[in-house]
Phi, psi and omega in degrees: 000132180272107183288350180274354179237122178268317181225131173226114175241131185228126172060040183290133177227136175218128181244143173232117181053043176083355181257131180280110176279329177226134185224110173059050178266129178232144182204132176235135178229143180242167183306132178084357178296144173236111188234132173259126176260109193237161176160157178292167178304135180084007183283339181112003184288323179293318177298318177299315180299316181295325176292318180295330178274356180078012181283330174227154184260130178294152176281338176205159180100179183220152179225131173231133175241114182052040177085356180260121185274135176269149001272349186301318183260029186300316182301316179291322180297320183292342175295339183256005184242138168244143181225136175212151178215142182298340184265356182284132180283160173249152179302129188288329189264012182247150170277160184302314181293329177292318179298313183292325177295318179299314181291325177299320178294321177296327177283351180082024180277121187287318181235084189282335189303312179301322179291321178296312181299317181294321180295316179295320181290327179302322181259012175058045177230030178300331181289351181267000189304322183260007178282146170288147181300331179292342182272357185272145171285171180297322178293320178294322177296321178298315180297316178297320179298322178290317177303315179301320185289340183247008180303321184270014178053061180292159176270339178230124177248122181251124182236128177253113180051058186291334183245019181299128175064022179268149172295151183304323181290324178287320177300322177296320180295319177298311183298315181297316179297320180292319178298322178295318179300316181292319183286313188275323185254355180071018179291138174270138187240124175241120187237136166248139183196154171260000179267094186293324179296319179296320178295317179301323181285329190262325191252135175277343181224142175231142177237116179263132173245145178212130181052040172086358183237152173285125181247350178199144181208115180171193175291160177307318181294319181296317181293316179300317181295323181299325180264004179068032181245161182278339182200180182292329178298321177297320177296314181302312181296324178297312181292323178296322178294320177299317180297319180297320179296319178299316180294325177296318180295314180297321179296321179293321179297320179295321181292324184282347181291141177294148181287000000 
């Protein structure tokens, strides 16, 4: 096993009803990497994310997580992955410490309390330990979800829209905690988000996908410069505009066809 590579995906292709949603996407991540996987709606980033998590199988290409190849080694690979999303619900009838204890047991952690306490304190939510999940705000639920995702000390943390709809102070707490995890624990971070400013603050590398293909890969500044834009939001709007134009052309072609 190569300890210098956490994730290696090569030549990923995924088709739905004959249409390629993802075409020849490759991505490599090493310990401590912080990468944003970006693109407008329908660009293929969600499909790519699902393949990397082993939720769907690519039609071509290969994926390895910490040396375990998917789909055959998915169970072993998932031991090294944590996943959280701002939109995922938490069990309503459980307290925060009960929820985290349950997941720690599922992860096979023998003495979970020190890890739970440390995780809550990292994100400054130790006071929420005895709260019912129904009493939490959306930002607090997001923070608890991230703590849950890193209890087993994964080598790769995948976050889907982690700061969506969060107040700036809570988003800062999320960002600071994640930066500490990457710096102190060597966790690799893969983030998808529509908040380009948040990605610029959090990720040292961004990968833009459009129409199923990688169209840019580099630091936020490098990617913005490549498209002649001042920031990532400018790149995002440019690619979204291109996609809209393509759909308009395809729609016109369909309309002009004889019945």
